Every structure is written in structure tokens, then in C-alpha cells.
N, C-alpha and C positions, 0 to 999 in steps of 0.2 A: 503492500498499499504506499502511497507517494507521502514523505516524509515533510519535517516543516522548514529544510531549506527548500524546495521547490514551490513553495507558496508565494501565489501572486501579492501585491498589497492589500487587497479587499481580503484575506486570508483563505483564499478558495486554494486549489490544487488547477483549474482551470478546466475540469471536468466537463463534459457535455452529456447531459442524458442521450441513452440510446432507448431503437424498440425496446429490447429486452429490459429495463430500467421500469419502460411504462408497463411491461406485462407483469414485474414483480409485485409493482404497485397497487395493479388491479385483482391481482389475485390476492393480494394481501386484504386489500379493502373489502373484497367478498367474503370470505373467511374469519377476518377477525377484528373490524371497524370496531364493534358495540365488546370485544373481549375483555376491554381493560375498564369496562364501564364504571363508576363509582360516581358517588354524593354529594363527591365535592367538589370534584371536576370535570366528571361527564366524562369525555369520551379524548380527553387530551392524550391519556397514554397510548390508546388505540392508533389516533392520530400520527402520533411521533414514530409507535412500531411500523407503522406502512410506509413511511419514507425514510426508516433509519439508515439501512444499505445505502439509498441515493445521498443521505448527508456525509455518509462516512468516506465516499468515494469525493463529493464536492469539495468538502472540509480538511479531507485526511482521517485515517483511523487512528483513535486514541491522543487527536491534538487537544490544543484549549481551544482552538474555535469549534471543534465539534461539540465537546463540552456545553461551552456557551449555547449551542445552538439546540441541543437538548434540552437545559435548562430552561431556554426560552421557550421551547413547545412546551413544555410541562407545567409552566406557570400561570398561564390564564385559565380561567373558565371555558370551557368549549364545548359546545353541543351544538348539532344539526341535523339537517337531514340526511338520511345513511344512500340516499339516492343523487344527491347533488355535492355531496361533500368532498369529491376528488375534481372540482370545479376549484374548489376553495386550494387544494394540494397542487394544480397544474398551475397555476396563481404564483402559489408562493414558491416553487421549486422552480419557475422561471427566474423570479428575482433574486431567488439568493446563489442560484447560478450564474446570473449575472454581478450581482454587488456583495454577494459574501454576506461576512459579519456584519458589516453596516447596515445593511436590511434587515436584519430582525426584529428591530424596534416598529419600523413601518411593517412586516409582516405579521406581526403580535397584533399590531393595531387590523390592518388585514381582516385577519381570521376574525377578530371579535365584532367589526363592522357587516362583516359578511355570513356571518351565521344564521341569525335572524329571519333575513330578507331569505336564504336559500330555505333556511325549515320550512319558513311558511309555504313558499312555492312547491317545494318536494314533497312537502306530507299533504297538503293538498291536492296533488296531481296525482301523485304514485304509493301516497297512503292511504289517499280518502277516493280520491274520484274512480281510477281504475280498477281496484278492488272493487267497489259499488257497482260498477257497471258490468265487467267483466264476470266478477264473484260472483254477482247474482245470477247473472246467464248461464255461468258455468254449473253453477249451483242446481238451477231450473234444470236445465238439460239433462244432468244424471239423476236426478229425484225421478225423471221419465224414463229413467233407462236406456238414455242417447249416451253411448261412451266419449261422444264428440266434445262434451263438457270437461269432459277432465283434459284432452288435450289441450281447447282452447285456451285454460286455465294455464297448461305447462308454457304454451306461446308465450302468452303475456309476459310471464316472470321473466322468459329468454329473454324477451324484447328490453324487457326493463335492465336485465342484468346489463346486454350487448352497450346499453345506453349509459349505462353505469362510467363502463370501459370506455365508452366512445369520449366522453367528454373530458375526460383525463389529458388527451393528445390535444383537443381543442383549447383547452385551459391553458394549455402550457405554451401553444402557438399564438395563443390571441392576448393573452395576458389580460393585462389590465382596460383593455378594451371593451371584456364583456361587462366589466362593471361601471363604465361611463356610458358610448355608447348605446348597449343594448339593455340598460335600465328602464327604460318607458315600455320596453317590447316586453320585458320581465314583468313588470305592474300591471301590462295588459291580460298576462296568460294566467299571473294569481287570480287578476278579479273574475276571467271569464273562468275559471276551473270552481271559484266558490262560485258562481252562480248555476253553472253545471250541476256540483255537487248538491246545491239543496233544490234541484230539479228531483234528480235521481232518490234524494231523502224522500220526496214527495211521492213517487213512482212506488219505491220500496215499501210506502206506509201503505198503499193502496193493494197493494197485489201481495204482500205477504204479513200482514198485521188483518189476521181475521178474528174479528169479538163484534157479538151484535147485541142487543135488549132484549131479552127475552123476556121478562116479566111483564105481561100485561095489566093497565090499569084500567081499573071498575070505576066508571063516572057514573051515576044516577043510569046503573043497568045497562050502561054502554061502555063498551069493551074498546080500549085506545091502545092502538098498538105506536108504542114509542119507537120503534125500530123503522116502521113506516112512516112516521112522522119524520124523522132524521133524515132517510134517504131523501125525502120530499125538498129537504132545505139543503142537502148537501148530499151526493152519493161517499160513502168511506168516510162519514162526520165523526162517528165512534174512535174507528180507530185512529183517526186524525186528533181526536181530542186526548186519547190516551198518551199518543206522541208527545203533544203540547205540554200532558201535565207532566210526563218525565221531564223534558226538558227544564218546566218551572222547578222540578225539584232536583234537579241539578244546579241549578242557577242559586238556590239558597245556602246560605253560608255554613259551612262543616259539612256539607252534604258531600257523599261520595259517591261511586258509579255504584257500587255492593252496596251500602244503602240503599239507595231508588231500587235497583233489581229486587233486594229484599222487601221495599213497599211493596211494589207492585204482584209479587208473586202471593204475599200474605192477602192482598185486596181480591185479588184474583180468586184465590183459594175461598174466600169468605161470600164474596158476591157470586161466584159459583153454586156454594154451597146453597146459597141459599136463593138460587135459580133465578138470579136477576141478571145475568150475564151469560153467554153459550157461544162457543168457538162459533166463527160464520163460515 
């Protein structure tokens, strides 16, 4: 490995990343990015592990510059989307390869500034939108005995992982241009994904939440069908009301998803036992 005597003024060895380096980064990203996750600094150790072989080549093995770079990457809190984290990795390595230890403060600020926006974009599109659309499609097809649903879900995940790998090359080549000239496009994608996600939640409520009011009401000898009245007001009004109730619960202080699930289960058991609601 390169020694201190061959160092450039910026503390680097002058090494330029190769295709093999990017392949190694992508393999490590796919299998180990979350391996070192902890509540104190989240993904910082996984991020360092992904790029450590390349940092050794850039700064030299067992050098003070390498130790400084490693400490810098471990110092800040870091948590972003698993699906877009290599955008930060590509930009980071492009800067460090060019400017060396002089860029470490800039890199730390870059990671802090980009992790939030990329988390919202990646989680909206790859964590919510695609699983909602293709997961529901694959599950419905599989539940009807169509094996094509399984292959659809596998194909989607293969494409997503391919994109995770491809963006490393793009980010390295384009560098800061991704952050500056494409910021408006990224915001537009996020907004569109959010709107699409809302539509898909509504579609899933109407197709997968099956609950009806089964208890008739007797008013002066006339039986009133509450479910029929709800359907006349708005089809699938009862499932929508149930989902709205869950959202309201989750907005309460101290409420967690686990608590909300138990509340809904208890209400379903009580109301179902009384014969007031039934599966639609």
C-alpha cells in the first residue's frame, strides 16, 4: 500500500477509483449498510464500512489521513434512505479523491445536508410508493393462485437494487451537480410520489379493508339499514372512517403503532361480538 512519502499536498495518494471499486462499494451497500445501525449515530458505521477499502487507497493504509477521515465519517449522526444513500457516497468519494483531507469538513456538512432530503425522496418512492403499488398487485395475484405475482415482486426488487448500484456511478461522475442543478426536479419527484401515495392508500382502503355495519336500527317499527345509508352517502365510507380513526389515533401524543393495533383489535372483538359490525 502507498506510504506517506508518496503523498500529495492534499494528503491523498493520487489514486483514482476504478470500476472494481464501485462494484465493491455496491456489494457492501446491498448487504451491510444497516449492519452497524445503532440508536446513537444510526448508519455512520455502516457508511464507513462501505467506503473503507476506497479510503485506504485514497489516503494510504494506516496513515494519519486515513484515521482522520475515518473519525470524521464516524463523528456525525447519519441516517438516510437505504435506496439513495449511495448518491451521497458517490459525491463524497469524488470530493475526497480530488481534495483529500481538506474536504473532510465539507463532506461532513454534505452528509448532514443531504441525508434528510434524500431520506424523504427514497422512503416516499421506494419505501412506500413501489411496495404499495406492486406489493398489492403481487399479493392479490398470488392470493388468486397466479404465480406471476411472485415474479412481479421479485422483478421490482431486482430493478430497485440495480438502480441503487447505478446511482453510485452517476453521483461520482456528476458530483455536486446533482445537488445544485437537479434540486427542483428532485423536489418535484418527491411531491408527485407523495400525491401518488395518497391515491394508492385510498385505493387499498376501498379494496382491502372489508368492514360493514351489520346491526340494524329499529325506529318506530321501521328497520333502518345503516350500511345502506353509508353506501348512499359514500361507497366504502365505513372502511374510510376506520382508517381515519387509526390516523387520528397515531396523531395522539404517546400513541404508537403497536398501541393503535391493539385498540383496533379490541374494538373489533367487542363490536363483532355484539353483532354491530361484520366482515364485508
